[in-house]
C-alpha positions as CSV (number, residue, x, y, z in Angstrom):
1,Q,0.0,0.0,0.0
2,E,2.9,2.3,0.7
3,W,4.0,1.9,-3.0
4,V,0.5,2.6,-4.2
5,D,0.2,5.7,-2.2
6,A,3.6,7.0,-3.4
7,I,2.7,6.4,-7.1
8,K,-0.7,8.0,-6.7
9,S,0.9,11.1,-5.1
10,F,2.3,11.9,-8.6
11,G,-1.3,12.2,-9.9
12,I,-1.3,8.7,-11.4
13,G,-4.2,6.3,-11.1
14,R,-6.8,9.0,-10.6
15,K,-8.4,12.0,-12.3
16,F,-7.2,15.5,-11.6
17,E,-9.7,17.4,-9.6
18,D,-10.3,21.2,-9.9
19,S,-9.0,21.0,-13.5
20,D,-10.6,22.3,-16.7
21,V,-9.4,19.1,-18.5
22,F,-12.9,17.5,-18.4
23,E,-12.3,14.3,-20.4
24,Q,-9.9,12.3,-18.3
25,S,-9.1,8.7,-17.7
26,S,-8.1,7.5,-14.2
27,G,-5.6,4.9,-15.4
28,N,-4.8,2.2,-13.0
29,V,-2.5,1.6,-10.1
30,P,-3.1,-1.9,-8.9
31,S,-3.5,-2.4,-5.1
32,Q,-3.7,-5.4,-2.8
33,K,-7.5,-5.2,-3.1
34,Y,-7.1,-5.3,-6.9
35,Y,-5.0,-8.5,-6.9
36,N,-7.2,-10.2,-4.3
37,R,-10.2,-9.6,-6.5
38,Y,-8.5,-11.1,-9.6
39,Y,-6.3,-13.8,-8.1
40,G,-7.7,-14.5,-4.7
41,E,-5.9,-13.7,-1.4
42,T,-3.5,-16.6,-1.8
43,G,-3.3,-16.6,-5.6
44,W,-0.6,-14.0,-6.1
45,R,2.9,-13.3,-4.8
46,A,6.0,-11.2,-5.3
47,M,6.6,-12.7,-8.8
48,T,3.1,-11.5,-9.8
49,I,3.9,-7.9,-9.2
50,R,7.6,-7.5,-9.9
51,S,6.9,-5.9,-13.3
52,L,5.2,-3.0,-11.6
53,S,8.6,-1.6,-10.6
54,I,9.3,-0.8,-14.3
55,G,5.7,0.4,-15.1
56,Q,4.5,-2.8,-16.7
57,G,1.9,-5.3,-15.5
58,E,-1.5,-3.8,-14.7
59,V,-0.2,-0.2,-14.5
60,L,-2.1,2.1,-16.8
61,V,-1.0,5.7,-17.2
62,T,-2.4,8.5,-19.5
63,P,-0.1,10.8,-21.4
64,L,-1.4,13.7,-19.2
65,Q,-0.4,11.8,-16.1
66,L,3.0,11.0,-17.6
67,A,3.7,14.7,-18.4
68,N,2.5,15.7,-14.9
69,S,4.8,13.2,-13.4
70,M,7.7,14.8,-15.3
71,A,6.6,18.2,-13.8
72,A,6.7,16.6,-10.3
73,I,10.2,15.3,-10.9
74,A,11.4,18.6,-12.4
75,N,10.0,20.5,-9.4
76,K,11.8,18.0,-7.1
77,G,8.6,16.7,-5.4
78,Y,5.5,18.7,-6.3
79,Y,3.1,19.5,-9.1
80,I,0.4,22.0,-9.9
81,T,-3.0,20.8,-11.0
82,P,-2.9,20.7,-14.8
83,H,-5.1,23.2,-16.7
84,L,-5.8,23.9,-20.4
85,N,-6.6,27.6,-20.0
86,A,-5.0,30.3,-17.8
87,N,-7.4,32.7,-16.2
88,D,-7.9,34.6,-12.9
89,T,-10.4,32.1,-11.5
90,M,-8.1,29.1,-12.0
91,Q,-7.2,27.3,-8.8
92,L,-3.5,26.6,-8.7
93,R,-3.4,23.8,-6.3
94,K,0.1,22.5,-5.2
95,H,0.4,18.8,-4.6
96,E,3.3,17.4,-2.7
97,T,4.5,13.8,-3.6
98,L,5.2,11.2,-0.9
99,V,8.8,10.6,-2.2
100,D,11.6,12.1,-0.1
101,S,13.1,15.1,-2.0
102,A,16.6,13.6,-1.6
103,Y,15.9,11.1,-4.3
104,F,14.9,13.5,-7.1
105,P,18.4,14.8,-7.9
106,I,19.5,11.2,-8.6
107,V,16.6,10.7,-11.0
108,I,17.2,14.0,-12.7
109,E,20.8,13.2,-13.2
110,G,19.9,9.9,-14.8
111,M,17.4,11.6,-17.1
112,W,20.0,14.2,-18.1
113,R,22.3,11.4,-19.0
114,V,19.7,10.0,-21.4
115,F,20.3,13.0,-23.6
116,E,24.0,13.3,-23.0
117,F,25.0,9.6,-23.4
118,G,21.9,7.5,-23.9
119,T,19.1,6.9,-26.3
120,G,18.2,10.6,-26.6
121,R,21.8,11.8,-27.4
122,R,21.0,12.3,-31.1
123,Y,18.3,14.8,-30.2
124,K,19.8,17.0,-27.5
125,L,20.0,20.7,-28.0
126,P,23.6,21.9,-27.6
127,D,22.7,25.1,-25.7
128,I,19.8,23.7,-23.5
129,S,20.3,21.1,-20.7
130,M,17.5,18.5,-21.3
131,C,16.2,15.6,-19.2
132,G,14.2,12.7,-20.5
133,K,13.5,9.0,-20.9
134,T,12.6,7.0,-23.9
135,G,10.3,4.0,-23.6
136,T,8.6,1.3,-25.6
137,V,5.0,0.6,-24.6
138,E,4.1,-3.1,-25.0
139,N,1.0,-3.7,-27.1
140,N,-0.4,-7.2,-27.3
141,R,-2.7,-6.3,-30.2
142,G,-0.1,-5.0,-32.6
143,K,3.2,-3.1,-32.9
144,D,4.5,-1.5,-29.7
145,H,4.0,2.2,-29.1
146,S,6.9,4.8,-29.1
147,L,7.1,6.8,-25.9
148,F,9.1,9.7,-24.6
149,V,8.8,11.8,-21.4
150,G,11.0,14.7,-20.2
151,F,11.5,18.3,-19.2
152,A,13.8,21.2,-19.9
153,P,15.9,23.0,-19.0
154,R,17.4,20.9,-16.2
155,E,17.8,23.9,-14.0
156,N,14.8,26.2,-13.6
157,P,12.5,23.9,-15.8
158,K,10.0,25.6,-18.1
159,I,8.2,22.7,-19.7
160,A,7.4,19.1,-19.1
161,I,6.2,16.8,-21.9
162,A,5.0,13.3,-22.8
163,V,4.8,12.1,-26.4
164,V,3.2,8.8,-27.5
165,V,3.3,7.6,-31.1
166,E,1.0,4.6,-31.5
167,N,2.4,1.5,-33.2
168,A,5.7,3.2,-33.9
169,G,8.1,0.9,-32.0
170,F,11.1,2.2,-30.0
171,G,10.8,5.5,-28.1
172,A,14.1,6.7,-29.6
173,T,12.9,6.2,-33.1
174,W,9.8,8.5,-33.2
175,A,8.7,9.9,-29.8
176,A,12.1,11.3,-28.8
177,P,12.8,13.4,-31.9
178,I,9.2,14.7,-31.9
179,A,9.5,15.7,-28.2
180,S,12.9,17.2,-28.7
181,M,11.5,19.5,-31.5
182,M,8.5,20.4,-29.3
183,L,10.8,21.4,-26.5
184,E,12.9,23.4,-29.0
185,Q,9.9,25.2,-30.4
186,Y,8.6,26.1,-26.9
187,L,11.9,27.3,-25.4
188,K,13.4,29.0,-28.5
189,G,10.3,30.0,-30.4
190,K,11.4,28.1,-33.5
191,I,12.9,24.9,-34.7
192,E,16.4,25.4,-35.9
193,R,17.1,21.7,-36.8
194,V,15.4,21.9,-40.2
195,E,16.9,18.6,-41.4
196,L,15.5,16.7,-38.5
197,F,12.1,18.4,-38.9
198,N,11.9,17.5,-42.6
199,Q,13.0,14.0,-41.9
200,I,10.1,13.5,-39.4
201,A,7.6,15.5,-41.3
202,T,8.1,13.4,-44.5
203,S,8.3,10.0,-42.8
204,T,5.6,7.5,-41.7
205,T,5.3,4.8,-39.2
206,N,3.2,2.8,-41.6
207,P,5.3,1.0,-44.3
208,D,2.3,0.8,-46.6
209,V,2.1,4.6,-46.9
210,K,4.2,6.2,-49.5
211,T,6.2,9.4,-48.5
212,R,7.6,12.2,-50.5
């Protein structure tokens, strides 16, 4: 239950209250009660839930929740209720996570290394310190989904993001370059990497579709 509470404190597994994002999905963070219902009280064990530690198994997370989790990490332990529109009547509620703040610098360092030395290194901006994580979402009904989450800059973050490209395979192939250009557009006001933009804009994840 402690793990469930910690995960839910990032805004995962529930809808955001006091938000103008009306169409939301709760996702799913499986609890002891959940497993007892599906397997019986003696029908599940540690091997049943070990995949939860890497976000697999019965965990379901929406793109909004993923982006919000990045905001919580970027802020080193808190997030503000997501909104679509900024206005004077908007309630800016601050939510603290249940994870000790001492752990966030370690995670942020690892996410920075993704761009410096890992799967996102091809898409880093030379003058902006970026943090992120590529991912491949397993899909038992077709090709896996391409995923990227992140934020920038590393110090004094301005934007958190989540990109999902359905049936596109590895996160570094599609979601990472798209997210990188979105971060660039937001932080610089334009996309300077024209070659990368044209490559993505004229490509397709569907091999049956002809491109220019």
